N, C-alpha and C positions, 0 to 999 in steps of 0.2 A: 526664809526657813532657817531656824537656828541650827548651828553646827551640831548641837546635841542630837537633834532629830536626824540629821544626815548621818552622823557617826554611828548611831545605834540602829539604823534601819537597814533592812535587807530587801532588795527589789523583788516583788512578787509578780507584777504584771505591767504590761504597757498596752494602752488602749489608744488607737488612732480614731479620731472623731472629726466630724465636719461641723463648723459653725453654720447654723441655718439663719436665713433672713429673719425668721420669727423670733430668734433668740435676742434680737436687738430691742432696745427700748426707745422712748421718745427722744433721748439724748444722742442717739446714733451709735451707741456701743452696746455690747452684750450686757444684759441685765445681771446684777450681782447674784440673783438667785440661781441663774443658769450655771454658774461656776460649780455650785453644789450638785447640780444635775450631771455635769461632766464627771465629777468624782464618783457619783452614784453609779453612772453607767459603767465606769471602769470597774468598780467593786462588783457589780452584778455580772459583768463578763467574766471576771476572775472566779467568782463563786460558781458560775455555770461551767467553767472549765474544770473545776475541782469536783463538783457534784452532779453535773448534767443539768438539763433544763430546770429552772427554778419552779417548783411546784409547792404550794402551801402544804405543809405537813404538820406533825405534832410539835416539831422543834424547828428552830431556825434562827437566823441572825437578826438582831435589832441594833440600830444605831442609838447609843445613849448620849453621845455628845459629838459635836462636829464644829469645826471652825475653818475659816478661810482668810488668808492674808492676800488682799488684792494688790498686785504689784504693777500691773499695766493693763490698760484697756484692751479688750478684744473687739474686733469689728468684723463684720461680714464683708467679703468672703474670706475664709481662712480654714486651714486644717490645723488641728492641734494633736499633741501627744500628751496623754495623762499617764504619769508614772505612779504606780502604787507600790508602796513598800510596807513591810511589817516591822513594828517596833516591839514594845513590851508584850510578852505572852503570859497571860494569867490562866487560871484553871478554867474560867468561864468566858474569858475575853481576850481580845487582841487589839492592840493599838495599830492603826493604819495611817500612813502619811501619803500625801499626794503632791506632785509637782505638775503644773500645767504649762507646757511649752508650745511654742510655735513649731509646727512640723517642718516648715521650710528653713527655719533658723533656730536650732535648739538652744542658742545662747539667749534667746528671748524667753523670759519666764513671765507668764501672765499672772500666776498665782501659786501659792502653796497652802496646804491645809492638812487637816487630820480628822479622823473619825474613830471612835472607839466602838468596836463590834462586840456585843455580848450575845452569847448563845442562850436562847430562851425556850423553856417548855411552855408552849402557848396555853395548854389547858390549866396548868398550875399557876401560870403568870409569874414564874420565877426563873431566875438564871439556872442553867444546868451546864455540866461539863462540856467543853468543846468536843465535837466528834473526833474519834481517834484518828480518822483519815486526815482531818484538818490539822490536828496537833502534830502528827508525824511530818506532814508537809512543812509546817512552820518551824519545827525543831531541826529539820534537815538543811535549812538554809545556811 
């Protein structure tokens, strides 16, 4: 993870997750697509903490870009910690960054990445202002 991402990020949420047997692929390590699932799970847990249970409504979050830097192989069995931080805050969007660490040894970093969340009016299929509750939370960090 670049020092720029670390310096400009404010931690939002920490998710503790378990690597499942089915997360591994034929090569005996966690499949690269699952890293994105771990980041997604962290993001959903955080959104549910802010707004309550996720229910499809007229507006909501959409991921418009995401990336992951794979630093180390993950293998079953293990527990991980996914740290989610907030970066740049726009009118309709927020940049989020993630670090996936080993829960037993937080010096071990499996991956880092980012996702840009844009708030969307689903009927209009256009971006819309972030909810005030979310904006207040993000600006108070």
